[in-house]
N, C-alpha and C positions, 0 to 999 in steps of 0.2 A: 893739737897733735891728733893724728888719726891713726888707727890701726886697721889694716886690711887683713882679715882672717879668713881662712878657708878650712873646711872640714877635712879631717884626716880620712884614711881609708875606711875606718869604722863609723864615720859620721860624727865624730867628736870634734869640737872646737877647742883649740889650745890657745890660751891667753898668754901673751908675752909676759915675761917676768916683771917688767915695769908696770904693766896693767894689774897684775896680780898683787903687787905691792901696794898699789893705790886702792884697790877694792877690798883686800883682805881675803881670808879663807872662805868666807860664806857670803854669797851674793843673792840678791833678789833680782829677778828678771820680770819686767812688767811689759808684755808684748801687746800689740794690736795687729791688724792685718798687714801693715807696712813697715813698722819699726818696733824697736823695743828700748826701754830704759833699763839700764843695768847699773845697780848701785849696791853698796855695802849693806848687808843685812841689818846692821844697827845704825844706818844713816838717818840723820834728822830729815824728816820729810820736807821741811822748809828749805834746807840746804840743797836737797835734790831738786826741788822746784826751781830755785835760783840757778843751779847748774844747767838744768834743762833749758831755761830761758836763754842762757849764754850760748848753748849749743844751737838753738833755733836761730839766733842772730848770726852765728857762724855759717849756718846753712843758707841763710838769706844772702849773705855776702858771696858765698860760693856760687849760688844760683845767678846772682847779678854779674859776677865775673865771667861766667860761662856764656851769658847773653851779650857779652861785650860792653857791659856797663849800663845797659838799659834794663828797666824793669826791676 
């Protein structure tokens, strides 16, 4: 599942209800220059790492599909 979010007029991002339910009331954002990991403040680091590995695999499949199955 993907969520495409855009900032409102004041520059705030509003997370859909489904995403807020998944992450809870307090989140941690770990950014770098290109992307960010967003997870529950009390999430187990090992669980976050496993989830991020799945997300990376999803992105690799998406990239492959965009290239027509090659690469």
